[in-house]
N, C-alpha and C positions, 0 to 999 in steps of 0.2 A: 504494500500500500504506500502511497506517497504521503508527504507531510500534511497536506491539506486534509486528506482523508483521515489521517491519524487524529488531527484536532477534532474533526467532526465526530469520529467514533468515540473519542474520550468524552465529549460533551453529551452524546446521545446514548451510548452503550458502554459506560465506564467499566463495569465489571468484566465484560467480554474483552474490551481493549486491554485492560491490565492483565487479564489471564493469558492473552496471546502475545503481548509485547512488553519488553522491559522499558521502564521510564526512569531517567536520571535527571531530576530537576536541579537547576542551579539558582543561586540567589539573585534577587534584584537588589537595588540600592536602598529601598525604603519600603515601608508597609503601604498597603493600599493598592489601587489599580495600577498595573504596569503592563507594558507590551512585552510579551514573551514570543519566542520563536521555537517551533517544533522542528527538530533537526533529526533526520535519519542518519545514524552513525555508520550505516552500511555494514554493521556487525550482526552476525547471527547469534542468537541465544537459544538455550534449551528451556522448554516449559513443560509442565506436567500435562499429561493427557486428561481429557475431561472425565473419562470413565476409570482408567487404571492409574491415574496420578503419575507418580514418579516411576512406576513400573514400565510405562511406555511414554517416553518424552517425544516432543515435537519441536521443530524449529520455529523461531519467532524473530521479530525484528527488535533492535534496540534503538530507542529514541532518546534524545536529550531535549530538555525544555530549558532554553537559555534566555537570559535577559538582554544579551547582546546579539547582534546579527552577524558575527564574524564567520559563521558557517552557512549563511544564506538559507535560513529556514523559512517556514510558513508562519506569518505573524498572527497572533491572537491576543486578546486582552484577558487578564485574569487578576484576581486579588492575590497579592503576595503577602505571606506571613513571614517576617524576618526572624532570625534566631536571636534570642536574648539569654543572658546568663540566668541561672536558676537561683542565685543567691540575692536577688532583688525582688521587689514586688512584681507580681505577674501583670504584664500590660497586654491583655488579650485584645485582639483587633476584631470589632464587630463585622460580620459578613453582611453585605448589602442585600436588600430584598429586590433591588433593581440593578441593572448594569451587568457587569461580567458575571457569568454563571459558572466560572471555574475558580477554584482556590488552589494556589501552588505554594509549597514551601520546600526548602532544600531537603536533600536526602538525609535520612536518620541513620546514624551510626553510633548511637548511645544516648541520643536526645529523647525527649518526650514531647508529645503534642497534647495540649490541654484544650478541651472543648467545653464551653460554658453556655448552656441554653438560657435564653431570656429575650423578651421583647419581640417574640415571633421569629427570631433568628438565632444564630450561634455567634459567640465570640471565641476566637482561636488564638493560642500562643504556642510558639515553638521554643522550648526551653532546653538549653545546653547545660549539662551537669557542671556545677561549679562548686568545688569543695565537697563533692559527694559523687558517688558513682551513678550511672544511669539507672541501675536497679534500685538504689536508695531513693533517688529522685522519684521514680515511678511509684514506689511504695508510699512515700511521703504525700504525694499529690492525691493518690487514690484514698488514703486514710482520711483526707479532708473532704471526701465526697465528690471530688471532681471527676469528670469523664476524661480518661487518660488513655493514650496509646503510647507505649514506651518500650524500653529496653527488653523487658521480659516477654513482650509480645513478638519480638523479632530476634530473639537471642541467636547468636552465632552468625549473624549476617548484617545486612543493611535493609532499610525499608523506605518506601515512598508512601506518602499519604496525600491524597487529593480530595478536594471538596467539589461537589457538583450540585448546582441548584436546578431543580426541576419543579415547575408549577409552584414557585415561591417557597419551596422546601429544600434545605441543604441536606445532603447525605455525604458521608465520608467513606472513602474506599482506600484499602491498604494493599500494598504489594511487598512481600518479603522476597529478598534476593540474596544469592550467595556472593562471594567475592568476585566472581566473573560476570555478575549481573544477570545470571540465569534466574528465571522466575521460580520460586519455591512454593509460594502460597499467595492467594488473593482472597480478600473478603470485603464485604460491606459491613461496616461497624453498625451495631444496633445498640441503642441505649434505652 
């Protein structure tokens, strides 16, 4: 599939897109709406089969989501959630009910994503462990009643979390990857 088709599939069929393709998001400079570029890295990845899982893998594509256009990708607008240290007050960014219907944050390699419902939408923060491990951070956040996706959810690898708004409702999708960006597991978070 080409890069424009990849953006369309991510927006309309996110679970299927993440199941079939590896996604590596890069950071933008600030929170809020940013222009990103979907870039086909021309690398093949392995992904689990739909019925037999890791017993029968299939080939997939690897895409990068970049805030710069140095690789000539297909542009799209998305809400960017920047990384912040975990040892300060959480500054969660409210997701809009209008405008871009995608939320992007950088890849997780020990960090936690906090999702706070309220006001008919969600507020989201990407927290990097500071003076604590990713496991300790996830445990601390969850013990305070927050909705968290963190280190113990993707142990032994890296993860991507994207938000997709459909009919005024935000949903969150995760993709666990190994060190070579092969897709290990994909799921829609439910709270």
